[in-house]
C-alpha positions, 0 to 999 in steps of 0.5 A: 673302175670295175665294170659291171660285167666283171662283177658276180651276180651276188655282188651286183645284188648287194651293190644294188641294195646299197645303192638304193638305200643310199638314194633313199637317204639322199632323198630323205635329207635333201628334198624334205619329203621328196618321197621314198623311191620304191617301198611300193612301185606305185607309191607317189611322193607326198609333195606338191611337185611333179616327178619322173623316172628314167629306167637305164638300159640293162647290161648282159651278164652270163647271157642274162639281163642285169638291171642298171637301176634308174634316175629319179627326178622328184619334187619338181616345181616352180617356186612361188616368188616371195617378192613382186609376184604380180610383176614376175608372173606378168613378165614371165619370170624370172622364176626359180625351180626346185627339184631333186635328182637321185641316181639309184644305179649301182653301176652307172654314173649320170650327168645332168647336161641340160634343162629346157622348156618349150617357152623361155630359157633355163639357166643352171648355176652350180653351187658354191663349195662350203667353207673349207671344201674344194669345188667338185671337178664336175658338180653335175655328175651324180654317182651311184647312190648320190643326189643333186638338189636345186632350189630351196622349197618353201617348207625348208628353212634356209638358215638351217639348210646345209645342202649344196643346192644348184640355182635354176632360173627360168626366164622368158616363160610368157604366160605359160607359168601360172597357178593351176597350170603345168609347164613341161620341163625336160631334163637331159642326161649322159649315162656313164660307166664307173670309169667315166666312159659315156654310154648313152643319152636319156631324157624325161619331161615333167609337167611342172606346177607352181609351188603350193607355197606357205605364204600367208598372203598370196595373189595367184595369177590364174589364167581364165581360159574362157576369157582368153578366147573371148574378143 
């Protein structure tokens, strides 16, 4: 692979534009409203989920710093249980998580290493390859302009969905997951060059809400903070 240090400034700018365009397409097709990456720097995604952004360390080129882009974590939320919601909330799980992670860097690959929460544990299951397709050597590695998606949001029809989605399950959360609360979910990554050499480790923590959902009959489990303190 060609290092970013061997590219011309013009080629870097062109690659950055192509990478950003590819990520915008990936987010538009995988997250169903996960939001545009950067029409304006402060634009929020039009979804109920939370978001986080990691700015990758720049490179030096001809004595100047060259941006290596960002990792965009978008539309992170706990899916509202379709069945036995009262029991699942009472048991602290198992809950499903949904999110999209996009790599808008033209010069770096990133790998999702771990997802964690302060209370409980998270298990990540890789998607199965589609019929006739070979399994990826490392499905958790996200190349330039590519995205990784987990869970099926409530506004997506599973029968019409052809995206290879990861299954992410949260268990043992106690009473930390409830309507009106957010749970800190930490995403950890390894940053690699285009040849696959590890360069850095980075992470971001996202305050994750329970999905607003589209269920007609929902019995939210809401913690009464005042009542919790009374004895």
